[in-house]
All heavy atoms as an XYZ file, in Angstrom:
752
protein
N      67.142    251.070    184.211
C      68.431    251.449    183.693
C      69.254    250.183    183.488
O      69.341    249.347    184.362
C      69.115    252.386    184.687
C      70.531    252.672    184.280
S      71.344    254.090    185.024
C      71.250    253.833    186.751
N      69.856    250.084    182.324
C      70.702    248.940    182.001
C      72.155    249.372    182.085
O      72.531    250.425    181.605
C      70.405    248.439    180.575
O      69.017    248.162    180.483
C      71.192    247.213    180.262
N      72.961    248.530    182.704
C      74.375    248.841    182.834
C      75.190    247.573    182.603
O      74.727    246.478    182.889
C      74.701    249.444    184.218
O      76.101    249.681    184.281
C      74.291    248.518    185.343
N      76.375    247.749    182.079
C      77.256    246.603    181.891
C      78.283    246.519    183.012
O      79.018    245.564    183.103
C      77.996    246.687    180.536
O      78.726    247.912    180.491
C      77.018    246.609    179.396
N      78.315    247.548    183.866
C      79.230    247.544    184.997
C      78.585    246.830    186.174
O      77.397    247.001    186.428
C      79.571    248.982    185.418
C      80.422    249.702    184.395
C      81.784    249.084    184.231
O      82.427    248.752    185.232
O      82.207    248.918    183.080
N      79.363    246.032    186.924
C      78.806    245.389    188.112
C      78.393    246.432    189.146
O      78.991    247.496    189.220
C      79.957    244.537    188.651
C      81.017    244.545    187.626
C      80.748    245.676    186.681
N      77.382    246.124    189.928
C      76.945    247.004    190.996
C      77.921    246.887    192.151
O      78.426    245.820    192.440
C      75.564    246.604    191.489
C      74.495    246.703    190.450
C      73.169    246.220    191.007
O      73.004    246.005    192.183
N      72.205    246.082    190.130
N      78.164    248.006    192.826
C      79.006    247.977    194.007
C      78.107    248.096    195.220
O      77.361    249.035    195.349
C      80.041    249.119    193.985
O      80.835    248.979    192.827
C      80.913    249.095    195.214
N      78.185    247.126    196.085
C      77.327    247.079    197.258
C      77.991    246.195    198.298
O      78.579    245.186    197.963
C      75.981    246.487    196.863
C      75.018    246.307    198.004
C      73.704    245.744    197.522
O      73.267    246.017    196.420
N      73.072    244.947    198.343
N      77.869    246.585    199.556
C      78.401    245.733    200.607
C      77.314    244.761    201.024
O      76.515    245.028    201.891
C      78.896    246.537    201.790
C      79.608    245.641    202.778
C      80.455    246.412    203.749
O      80.786    247.551    203.524
N      80.803    245.776    204.835
N      77.283    243.647    200.343
C      76.273    242.618    200.571
C      76.619    241.778    201.783
O      75.769    241.444    202.592
C      76.187    241.723    199.334
C      75.276    240.531    199.432
C      73.836    241.004    199.542
C      75.437    239.638    198.239
N      77.873    241.422    201.887
C      78.344    240.636    203.017
C      79.609    241.287    203.542
O      80.103    242.233    202.965
C      78.568    239.175    202.628
C      79.437    238.838    201.423
C      80.904    238.911    201.746
C      79.097    237.457    200.934
N      80.090    240.788    204.648
C      81.284    241.361    205.270
C      82.404    240.331    205.298
O      82.151    239.125    205.237
C      80.954    241.806    206.692
N      83.633    240.823    205.370
C      84.805    239.979    205.590
C      85.376    240.357    206.942
O      85.568    241.546    207.220
C      85.873    240.237    204.525
C      86.015    239.241    203.390
C      84.780    239.234    202.540
C      87.238    239.530    202.571
N      85.618    239.375    207.790
C      86.289    239.664    209.063
C      87.711    240.128    208.739
O      88.221    239.899    207.630
C      86.316    238.430    209.961
O      87.187    237.445    209.419
N      88.356    240.769    209.693
C      89.721    241.240    209.487
C      90.660    240.083    209.141
O      91.510    240.207    208.248
C      90.216    241.977    210.724
N      90.500    238.942    209.822
C      91.340    237.782    209.534
C      91.091    237.241    208.136
O      92.026    236.847    207.436
C      91.109    236.674    210.565
C      91.672    237.009    211.938
O      92.562    237.887    212.019
O      91.226    236.393    212.918
N      89.828    237.207    207.709
C      89.502    236.714    206.366
C      90.062    237.651    205.307
O      90.636    237.208    204.310
C      87.992    236.560    206.198
N      89.914    238.948    205.530
C      90.443    239.925    204.572
C      91.951    239.770    204.414
O      92.474    239.753    203.296
C      90.096    241.337    205.025
C      90.580    242.404    204.063
C      90.245    243.808    204.530
O      89.284    243.990    205.299
O      90.961    244.734    204.108
N      92.644    239.621    205.525
C      94.106    239.471    205.502
C      94.516    238.194    204.760
O      95.401    238.217    203.905
C      94.637    239.453    206.931
C      96.120    239.345    207.054
C      96.554    239.380    208.510
C      98.037    239.142    208.660
N      98.452    239.140    210.068
N      93.858    237.073    205.076
C      94.225    235.792    204.461
C      93.898    235.775    202.977
O      94.704    235.328    202.151
C      93.514    234.633    205.176
C      93.904    233.274    204.649
C      95.392    233.009    204.859
C      95.781    231.612    204.440
N      97.197    231.341    204.674
N      92.701    236.255    202.611
C      92.314    236.255    201.195
C      93.221    237.186    200.404
O      93.654    236.854    199.298
C      90.825    236.618    201.028
C      90.472    236.806    199.557
C      89.941    235.535    201.653
N      93.568    238.348    200.965
C      94.485    239.270    200.283
C      95.835    238.603    200.038
O      96.420    238.746    198.956
C      94.658    240.555    201.097
N      96.321    237.858    201.030
C      97.594    237.140    200.885
C      97.500    236.083    199.780
O      98.398    235.972    198.938
C      97.961    236.477    202.207
C      99.196    235.615    202.138
C      99.387    234.765    203.395
O      98.620    234.854    204.350
N     100.406    233.939    203.381
N      96.420    235.321    199.772
C      96.251    234.279    198.754
C      96.119    234.882    197.352
O      96.681    234.349    196.390
C      95.034    233.418    199.074
C      95.146    232.547    200.331
C      93.801    231.924    200.669
C      96.217    231.482    200.152
N      95.395    235.989    197.234
C      95.261    236.649    195.934
C      96.613    237.168    195.450
O      96.955    237.031    194.270
C      94.250    237.801    196.019
C      92.793    237.404    196.164
C      91.933    238.624    196.480
C      92.286    236.699    194.917
N      97.388    237.745    196.355
C      98.720    238.248    195.992
C      99.629    237.109    195.547
O     100.394    237.249    194.585
C      99.341    238.997    197.172
N      99.521    235.960    196.221
C     100.329    234.795    195.853
C      99.990    234.305    194.443
O     100.855    233.814    193.732
C     100.126    233.646    196.845
C     100.726    233.924    198.211
O     101.509    234.899    198.353
O     100.404    233.175    199.156
N      98.724    234.430    194.062
C      98.298    234.016    192.719
C      98.877    234.945    191.653
O      99.177    234.512    190.550
C      96.775    233.995    192.604
C      96.108    232.901    193.410
C      96.388    231.518    192.863
O      96.425    231.353    191.633
O      96.575    230.597    193.683
N      98.987    236.232    191.960
C      99.600    237.188    191.053
C      98.849    237.419    189.752
O      99.434    237.841    188.765
N      97.552    237.161    189.747
C      96.760    237.319    188.524
C      95.925    238.588    188.612
O      95.261    238.840    189.616
C      95.850    236.104    188.331
C      95.199    236.062    186.980
C      94.488    234.738    186.732
O      94.792    233.748    187.415
O      93.636    234.719    185.847
N      95.951    239.382    187.556
C      95.211    240.639    187.517
C      93.703    240.382    187.524
O      93.221    239.402    186.964
C      95.595    241.401    186.247
C      95.237    242.863    186.296
C      95.836    243.615    185.131
O      96.988    243.332    184.760
O      95.127    244.472    184.594
N      92.961    241.261    188.187
C      91.492    241.207    188.267
C      90.960    239.988    189.022
O      89.785    239.657    188.896
C      90.843    241.277    186.889
C      91.149    242.577    186.195
O      91.175    243.636    186.822
N      91.391    242.508    184.902
N      91.793    239.311    189.757
C      91.355    238.146    190.508
C      90.645    238.602    191.781
O      91.108    239.496    192.473
C      92.557    237.274    190.866
C      92.289    235.858    191.336
C      91.582    235.053    190.245
C      93.598    235.173    191.703
N      89.501    238.002    192.048
C      88.748    238.329    193.246
C      88.132    237.079    193.826
O      88.236    235.988    193.267
N      87.482    237.234    194.960
C      86.822    236.128    195.638
C      85.357    236.108    195.234
O      84.655    237.096    195.395
C      86.928    236.293    197.159
C      86.229    235.232    198.010
C      86.912    233.875    197.833
C      86.212    235.652    199.465
N      84.911    234.985    194.685
C      83.496    234.820    194.361
C      82.874    233.961    195.456
O      83.388    232.909    195.814
C      83.290    234.150    193.005
C      81.782    233.989    192.688
C      81.513    233.698    191.246
N      81.935    234.737    190.345
C      81.209    235.823    190.050
N      80.049    236.023    190.629
N      81.660    236.704    189.192
N      81.756    234.451    195.989
C      81.009    233.728    197.010
C      79.649    233.419    196.410
O      78.976    234.305    195.877
C      80.861    234.555    198.310
C      80.108    233.765    199.366
C      82.233    234.975    198.835
N      79.248    232.150    196.482
C      77.990    231.727    195.866
C      77.252    230.766    196.779
O      77.849    230.114    197.635
C      78.268    231.048    194.521
N      75.961    230.696    196.581
C      75.110    229.737    197.272
C      74.548    228.810    196.201
O      74.022    229.262    195.188
C      73.961    230.436    198.023
C      73.037    229.419    198.671
C      74.518    231.393    199.058
N      74.682    227.519    196.412
C      74.202    226.521    195.454
C      73.179    225.621    196.123
O      73.323    225.256    197.286
C      75.348    225.654    194.943
C      76.473    226.417    194.303
C      76.111    226.864    192.904
N      77.271    227.480    192.289
C      77.271    228.689    191.753
N      76.185    229.402    191.728
N      78.370    229.174    191.224
N      72.158    225.252    195.376
C      71.185    224.277    195.870
C      71.890    222.940    195.968
O      72.669    222.564    195.093
C      70.003    224.189    194.924
N      71.636    222.232    197.055
C      72.325    220.965    197.224
C      71.515    219.946    197.992
O      71.230    220.141    199.153
N      71.116    218.915    197.355
C      70.518    217.717    197.936
C      69.713    217.880    199.197
O      68.934    218.802    199.352
N      69.913    216.976    200.130
C      69.129    216.876    201.364
C      69.344    218.060    202.298
O      68.442    218.435    203.036
C      69.508    215.611    202.127
S      69.341    214.118    201.158
N      70.539    218.615    202.290
C      70.852    219.651    203.265
C      70.457    221.051    202.798
O      70.768    222.027    203.469
C      72.334    219.607    203.614
O      73.109    219.842    202.457
N      69.804    221.167    201.679
C      69.376    222.485    201.213
C      70.451    223.178    200.414
O      70.805    222.750    199.336
N      70.998    224.261    200.958
C      71.986    225.061    200.245
C      73.391    224.813    200.785
O      73.574    224.441    201.935
C      71.656    226.547    200.394
C      70.372    226.933    199.724
C      69.212    227.109    200.449
C      70.315    227.114    198.350
C      68.026    227.464    199.839
C      69.136    227.457    197.722
C      67.988    227.641    198.469
N      74.365    225.054    199.921
C      75.757    224.999    200.348
C      76.471    226.232    199.805
O      76.029    226.846    198.839
C      76.437    223.722    199.848
O      76.453    223.688    198.443
N      77.569    226.582    200.434
C      78.345    227.754    200.034
C      79.522    227.327    199.179
O      80.107    226.271    199.401
C      78.880    228.492    201.255
C      77.809    228.997    202.174
C      77.620    228.425    203.424
C      76.986    230.051    201.799
C      76.640    228.882    204.275
C      75.992    230.513    202.646
C      75.829    229.926    203.880
O      74.852    230.383    204.722
N      79.868    228.185    198.236
C      81.081    228.008    197.443
C      81.875    229.299    197.519
O      81.307    230.393    197.447
C      80.743    227.737    195.972
C      80.137    226.398    195.704
C      79.930    226.159    194.207
O      80.159    227.082    193.399
O      79.538    225.046    193.867
N      83.186    229.176    197.656
C      84.092    230.313    197.598
C      85.262    229.904    196.720
O      85.862    228.855    196.938
C      84.593    230.679    198.995
C      83.542    231.314    199.863
S      84.184    231.861    201.459
C      84.043    230.338    202.398
N      85.532    230.728    195.725
C      86.651    230.441    194.845
C      87.129    231.735    194.207
O      86.411    232.734    194.181
C      86.273    229.406    193.774
C      85.060    229.756    192.955
C      85.188    230.416    191.739
C      83.788    229.425    193.400
C      84.068    230.741    190.982
C      82.662    229.734    192.652
C      82.800    230.393    191.435
N      88.360    231.712    193.687
C      88.909    232.881    193.021
C      88.421    232.909    191.585
O      88.327    231.877    190.920
C      90.431    232.873    193.063
C      90.978    233.012    194.464
C      92.167    232.416    194.808
C      90.322    233.744    195.423
C      92.698    232.549    196.078
C      90.823    233.886    196.705
C      92.018    233.285    197.031
N      88.103    234.120    191.111
C      87.483    234.284    189.800
C      87.921    235.618    189.213
O      87.990    236.619    189.926
C      85.961    234.255    189.981
C      85.187    234.165    188.687
O      85.802    234.013    187.612
O      83.952    234.255    188.742
N      88.209    235.639    187.921
C      88.551    236.887    187.237
C      87.357    237.486    186.504
O      87.426    238.614    186.045
C      89.683    236.667    186.209
O      89.254    235.686    185.274
C      90.967    236.237    186.873
N      86.290    236.725    186.389
C      85.126    237.162    185.618
C      84.172    238.013    186.457
O      83.884    237.695    187.603
C      84.351    235.958    185.087
C      85.161    235.053    184.176
C      85.595    235.732    182.895
O      84.771    236.460    182.302
O      86.749    235.543    182.495
N      83.675    239.087    185.856
C      82.608    239.891    186.442
C      81.416    239.807    185.517
O      81.541    240.067    184.320
C      83.025    241.354    186.586
O      83.809    241.526    187.722
N      80.283    239.439    186.068
C      79.052    239.373    185.298
C      78.249    240.651    185.511
O      78.346    241.269    186.579
C      78.233    238.151    185.737
C      79.016    236.871    185.550
O      79.616    236.639    184.513
N      79.037    236.049    186.583
N      77.442    241.045    184.546
C      76.676    242.290    184.684
C      75.756    242.318    185.909
O      75.493    243.382    186.449
C      75.858    242.362    183.403
C      76.587    241.510    182.431
C      77.261    240.441    183.237
N      75.298    241.164    186.375
C      74.391    241.151    187.526
C      75.109    240.920    188.853
O      74.470    240.794    189.896
C      73.291    240.108    187.335
C      73.821    238.673    187.341
O      75.035    238.478    187.156
O      73.013    237.750    187.530
N      76.440    240.885    188.843
C      77.201    240.694    190.076
C      77.053    241.895    191.001
O      77.005    243.040    190.564
C      78.697    240.532    189.795
C      79.073    239.151    189.319
O      78.239    238.230    189.415
O      80.215    238.999    188.852
N      77.010    241.610    192.286
C      77.177    242.620    193.311
C      78.636    242.517    193.727
O      79.141    241.425    193.974
C      76.251    242.357    194.491
C      74.765    242.366    194.142
C      73.939    241.968    195.340
C      74.345    243.722    193.631
N      79.314    243.655    193.775
C      80.752    243.667    194.014
C      81.052    244.514    195.243
O      80.541    245.629    195.369
C      81.504    244.226    192.789
C      83.004    244.253    193.035
C      81.182    243.415    191.543
N      81.867    243.967    196.133
C      82.305    244.702    197.310
C      83.811    244.746    197.365
O      84.480    243.802    196.951
N      84.344    245.850    197.859
C      85.794    246.004    198.002
C      86.138    246.039    199.482
O      85.528    246.782    200.254
C      86.255    247.285    197.323
N      87.096    245.207    199.862
C      87.577    245.123    201.237
C      89.088    245.257    201.183
O      89.782    244.252    201.036
C      87.175    243.792    201.868
C      85.680    243.571    201.894
C      85.045    242.974    200.826
C      84.934    243.986    202.983
C      83.676    242.773    200.844
C      83.560    243.793    203.009
C      82.933    243.191    201.943
N      89.598    246.455    201.253
C      91.024    246.674    201.096
C      91.456    246.201    199.717
O      90.922    246.640    198.704
N      92.394    245.258    199.676
C      92.895    244.730    198.403
C      92.037    243.596    197.859
O      92.337    243.050    196.806
C      94.329    244.235    198.589
N      90.956    243.253    198.540
C      90.129    242.107    198.158
C      88.837    242.579    197.498
O      88.092    243.380    198.055
C      89.775    241.241    199.394
C      88.867    240.085    199.004
C      91.037    240.739    200.065
N      88.581    242.057    196.304
C      87.312    242.274    195.624
C      86.475    241.018    195.802
O      86.938    239.912    195.547
C      87.527    242.525    194.117
O      88.317    243.704    193.963
C      86.210    242.701    193.386
N      85.233    241.206    196.266
C      84.321    240.089    196.458
C      83.179    240.241    195.465
O      82.586    241.317    195.338
C      83.761    240.049    197.900
C      82.742    238.932    198.051
C      84.893    239.876    198.901
N      82.883    239.150    194.743
C      81.793    239.141    193.769
C      80.730    238.134    194.202
O      81.055    237.011    194.579
C      82.318    238.750    192.395
C      83.337    239.712    191.830
C      83.845    239.235    190.463
N      84.826    240.150    189.943
C      86.138    239.944    189.971
N      86.624    238.827    190.467
N      86.963    240.834    189.474
N      79.466    238.569    194.117
C      78.337    237.707    194.441
C      77.327    237.839    193.314
O      76.916    238.953    192.973
C      77.681    238.111    195.783
C      76.446    237.259    196.062
C      78.672    238.002    196.931
N      76.924    236.728    192.721
C      75.918    236.741    191.676
C      74.545    237.093    192.240
O      74.266    236.856    193.424
N      73.686    237.638    191.400
C      72.356    238.062    191.830
C      71.551    236.919    192.438
O      70.814    237.109    193.401
C      71.601    238.677    190.651
N      71.699    235.713    191.910
C      70.934    234.565    192.415
C      71.335    234.206    193.847
O      70.520    233.693    194.611
C      71.126    233.360    191.508
N      72.571    234.496    194.237
C      73.053    234.179    195.585
C      72.847    235.327    196.564
O      72.890    235.124    197.779
C      74.541    233.834    195.542
O      74.763    232.674    194.775
N      72.635    236.521    196.045
C      72.620    237.721    196.884
C      71.605    237.658    198.017
O      71.921    237.994    199.162
C      72.380    238.955    196.021
N      70.401    237.231    197.749
C      69.358    237.203    198.785
C      69.724    236.252    199.920
O      69.373    236.506    201.080
C      68.027    236.797    198.174
N      70.440    235.197    199.618
C      70.823    234.215    200.636
C      72.022    234.660    201.465
O      72.280    234.101    202.531
C      71.148    232.866    199.984
C      70.013    232.301    199.200
N      68.864    231.814    199.785
C      69.842    232.173    197.861
C      68.037    231.395    198.847
N      68.609    231.603    197.674
N      72.782    235.655    200.967
C      74.006    236.069    201.638
C      73.907    237.429    202.327
O      74.868    237.868    202.962
C      75.163    236.096    200.641
C      75.619    234.725    200.150
C      76.559    234.863    198.963
C      76.276    233.944    201.276
N      72.770    238.092    202.219
C      72.618    239.422    202.815
C      72.887    239.350    204.318
O      72.281    238.568    205.028
C      71.221    239.957    202.545
N      73.833    240.140    204.784
C      74.171    240.185    206.202
C      75.157    239.134    206.668
O      75.518    239.096    207.840
N      75.625    238.276    205.764
C      76.559    237.210    206.132
C      77.980    237.772    206.301
O      78.310    238.830    205.772
C      76.558    236.115    205.076
N      78.800    237.029    207.032
C      80.197    237.403    207.242
C      81.095    236.222    206.878
O      80.850    235.103    207.319
C      80.456    237.779    208.716
O      79.612    238.874    209.069
C      81.909    238.182    208.939
N      82.123    236.489    206.087
C      83.139    235.481    205.781
C      84.217    235.606    206.855
O      84.766    236.687    207.074
C      83.750    235.691    204.376
C      84.859    234.677    204.123
C      82.677    235.605    203.304
N      84.473    234.499    207.530
C      85.474    234.452    208.599
C      86.629    233.549    208.183
O      86.478    232.697    207.308
C      84.851    233.895    209.885
C      83.777    234.787    210.426
O      84.010    235.954    210.683
N      82.581    234.249    210.602
N      87.767    233.724    208.854
C      88.911    232.837    208.646
C      89.475    232.444    209.994
O      89.649    233.270    210.888
C      90.009    233.512    207.813
C      91.230    232.634    207.682
C      91.236    231.569    206.799
C      92.347    232.834    208.472
C      92.332    230.724    206.712
C      93.447    232.005    208.383
C      93.434    230.949    207.500
O      94.520    230.116    207.419
N      89.742    231.154    210.154
C      90.359    230.654    211.371
C      91.493    229.710    211.012
O      91.451    229.049    209.980
N      92.501    229.655    211.861
C      93.618    228.741    211.584
C      93.881    227.802    212.750
O      94.958    227.249    212.890
C      94.883    229.509    211.196
C      95.381    230.440    212.290
O      94.758    230.500    213.366
O      96.394    231.118    212.069
N      92.865    227.581    213.572
C      92.996    226.653    214.690
C      92.770    225.217    214.251
O      92.478    224.938    213.084
N      92.887    224.303    215.181
C      92.691    222.887    214.873
C      91.247    222.580    214.495
O      90.975    221.737    213.644
C      93.099    222.025    216.068
C      94.583    222.027    216.416
C      94.827    221.233    217.685
C      95.396    221.454    215.266
N      90.293    223.248    215.134
C      88.877    222.963    214.905
C      88.272    223.763    213.760
O      87.338    223.314    213.125
C      88.081    223.267    216.186
C      88.478    222.435    217.371
C      87.812    221.075    217.367
O      86.754    220.909    216.797
N      88.438    220.109    218.004
N      88.771    224.964    213.517
C      88.114    225.858    212.567
C      89.045    226.400    211.491
O      89.004    227.568    211.162
C      87.442    227.009    213.317
C      88.427    227.881    214.090
O      89.620    227.525    214.146
O      88.003    228.915    214.628
N      89.880    225.559    210.936
C      90.845    226.003    209.937
C      90.146    226.315    208.625
O      89.265    225.590    208.175
C      91.912    224.943    209.720
N      90.522    227.451    208.019
C      89.988    227.830    206.718
C      88.890    228.876    206.815
O      88.604    229.409    207.882
N      88.288    229.159    205.686
C      87.222    230.150    205.607
C      85.874    229.502    205.910
O      85.631    228.348    205.560
C      87.170    230.783    204.219
S      88.501    231.963    203.931
N      85.024    230.277    206.541
C      83.665    229.830    206.822
C      82.737    231.028    206.684
O      83.183    232.177    206.681
C      83.565    229.244    208.223
O      83.854    230.229    209.192
N      81.455    230.761    206.575
C      80.468    231.822    206.442
C      79.520    231.765    207.636
O      78.926    230.727    207.911
C      79.686    231.706    205.121
C      80.652    231.911    203.950
C      78.546    232.713    205.074
C      80.022    231.826    202.586
N      79.410    232.892    208.318
C      78.453    233.051    209.401
C      77.256    233.782    208.791
O      77.382    234.959    208.415
C      79.062    233.846    210.543
C      78.096    234.077    211.688
O      77.142    233.287    211.842
O      78.295    235.053    212.432
N      76.147    233.077    208.656
C      74.994    233.646    207.960
C      73.782    233.682    208.890
O      73.257    232.649    209.268
C      74.684    232.813    206.719
C      73.675    233.460    205.826
O      72.942    234.352    206.225
N      73.626    233.003    204.581
N      73.327    234.890    209.239
C      72.170    234.998    210.116
C      70.861    234.515    209.451
O      69.883    234.277    210.132
C      72.091    236.484    210.430
C      72.757    237.159    209.292
C      73.833    236.196    208.837
N      70.876    234.355    208.131
C      69.691    233.904    207.408
C      69.544    232.396    207.377
O      68.505    231.886    206.967
C      69.724    234.412    205.956
C      69.847    235.901    205.899
O      69.115    236.616    206.562
N      70.801    236.391    205.124
N      70.608    231.680    207.761
C      70.586    230.219    207.672
C      69.804    229.597    208.804
O      69.708    230.118    209.875
C      72.008    229.670    207.655
């Protein structure tokens, strides 16, 4: 079956703190259809690296998850590497910002 709509699937999870912070940042941007894109990229000596950025584009092969006011998009190429992962947010001195806890890593 061919579809032009993105698939909806809970591929990864957002912690409550991450959901709250990302929702706040998206609201501050004030742009319609803006969501969080999470991707895995091949990178040099260390293997893979994670990317997280705001994106308005939905691709036909994206897996899309909804977490309250936050839409998360993951491309098909990254999906296998992110299955079961959790996006966390911390604001302490040691762990400020978003991070990914991935049991597959």
